[in-house]
N, C-alpha and C positions, 0 to 999 in steps of 0.2 A: 666586824665581828658578827656577821649574819648567821642565823640558825633557821633552818626550815624544817618544821615538823609536819610531815605529810601522812595523813590517814585516809585510806580508801577502802571501800567495801568489797572490791574485787580482788582476786588473786593476781599477783604480779610475778611474771617469770624473770629470769636473770637478764635477758635482753631488754625487757621493758624497764627494769630497774636501771640499767645502764643508760637508756634513753632519757628516763626521768632525771637521773642525776646530772646528765649533760645539759638537759634543758633547764633545770633549776640553776645550774651554774651560769648559763647564759641569761636567764631571766633576772637574776639578782643584780645584774649590771644596769637594769632599768632604774635602780635607785642610785643616784650620783654618789660616787666614792665607794661603792660596794663592788666586790668581785668574788669570783670563785676561789681565789687564792686564800681567803679566810673563811669560806663557807663550810658550815657543818650541816649535814642533812640526815634526817631520820625518815626512813620509808617503812611505814607500817601498813601491811595489806591484810585483806580478809577480815576487816573490822565489821562488827555488827552496827550498821548505821541506818537510822530511820530519818527520813526527810519528809516533812508534812505527814508524819505518822505511817509512812510507807517505806518498806525496805526492798521492794521488788525491782527497783532500778538502781544502777550504780551511782554512788555518791562519793564526794571527796571533801575533806576539810584540810586546809593548808594554813598553818600558822607561821608567819614570818616575823622573826625577832631581829632587830638591828640595834647596834650601838649608835647613838646620836639622836638628832632631832627628827621629827616626822617630816616626810616629804610626800604630800598628797599627790603631786603630779607624777612622781616616780612610782608611787603605789598604784595609781590608776593604770600606768603602762604595764606594770608587773602583773596586775590582775588580768589584763587582756592576754599577756603572754602565758600566764599559768592556766587559764581556762582553755586556751588553744592547746597547750601541751597535754593536759589531762584528757582532752577530747581526742587528740591525734593518737596518743600512745595507748590510752586505756579505754577509749570510747565513752568517757563520762561526759554527758552534756553540760554545757556551761551553766545551765540553770539548776544544776545539782552539785555545784562546786561553791563552797564557802571559802573565802580567803580572809584571814585576820592578820592585822599588822600591829606590832608592838614595838615601840622604840624606848630606849632607856639610856641614861647617862651613867648608869652603874653596870659595869660589865667586868667580870674577872677572867683572867687567863694567866697561866704560867706562874701561879702563886701570888699574884697581885692584881690590883684593879686599875683600870684606865682612868 
């Protein structure tokens, strides 16, 4: 039950959105037991983002929420994949990408909880 909430300071065209969605679908597999088949993604572009008090360079904030226990090794692999993806697709440098992970044992879907 993964969910990725992506916020970027740059404008994203439809082709870039498609590449991001596909890349996020591949990256979620870095976390054992997770796959694109249950992935929900939100892509918010054109956000007013300041990093170190500066908004003159592109930035990204990516929040990854998963059902289950933390997996630090999987998270480390995913951070590498995400920073590469955002650099390749949107030109956002790795040092201007924050990635946050949340895991929970409480997740609802289809009118009930797991």
